[in-house]
C-alpha positions, 0 to 999 in steps of 0.5 A: 500500499502506499504510505500516503493512502488515507484507507491504509490499515494501521496495525498497532503492534507495528508501531514503535512505543511512541506510535503506539501511544499517539495512535491510542490518543487518535482512537480514544478521541474517537471513541474505538474501544476495541483498538484502546483494549488492543493498544494496552495489551500490546504495551504490556506484551511490550513490559510496560508497568501497568501504572505507566500504560495508564497515566501516558496512554489513556489518562494522556489520551482523555486530557486531551478529549477532557480539554476539548470537551471544556473549550466546546469542540467535543460534545457529550456523545463524542465525550461518552464514547471516549470514556467508553473506550477508556473504560475497555483499557481500565477494565484491563488494567484495574486487576494489575494496578490492584496487584501492583498498589499503584498509586491513584490521584485520589478516591470520589464518591459520587451519586445523583440525589433523592429523588432525581435520577437524573445519571448521564451527566454524573455518568461522564463525571465518572468516566472523566475522573476515572480518566484522569487517574482517580478511583471512583464508587458510583452510588447511582441515582436517588441516594438519601443522606444515609446512602452517602454516609455509609458510602463514605464510611466504608470507602473513606474517599478524598471527594463526595461528588453529588448531581442534581437536574432538577430544582426541586431535589438540588436542596437536598445536597444542603441535607447532606452537607448539614449532616455531615457538619453535625456529625462532625465529619464535613471537613473530613472530605471534598465536596463538589456539587454539579448538575444543570439547575446549579450555579456558584452562588448555590454551591456557596450557599449550601456549604459545598468546596466548589460547584463544577459546571461540567465534566472536565472543570470536575477533573480539573477542580478536584485535582487542585482541590487534592493538591492543596489539601495534600499541601496543607497536610505536608505543612501542618 
């Protein structure tokens, strides 16, 4: 085949490591799950550590997706496809990462609040956070305060994320935060909130650490707040 033939099939195993990672960035961007799974297996077969595959190939690729989503170049359906491809690679890496005790940036418990069954935005945040190197425990929809408290006790996360898409359910976020305050737990966690009817003013009013307008902002905010917490603990 001619080298400039746009229809030429790319054989991943014939690429060197640098070319393969760059191709995986493209495949992740295009939501090509099978190609991502193949790329992950090839890098592992070449002796790459699971954590290196995660950070350099997958997180590196999702960073581009996140930036383009933030800048309005990509939209929700395309990001969901990319996140699904990322999950394919993560399914291979997760057991290997657990065996090697590889570090994560942090851990997040996330769920949609009581009375609300909307989950597309929450799912996108979950997948983007995983794509950025966080461990994510997704509680699903319709979560009462007890569900959040039990998950925080069980999972010991760094971050609690709450989502609401209805103006009638968003006040429930304050119920959760007020309960955390009453039980002396509030200072132990970073609390992020999001959803279409929310804004920064509401986030401040209910006592959250930050309001995140979309999944890309959630990742950036989580990283910044985790880093700040680590720095303050080190200084203290």
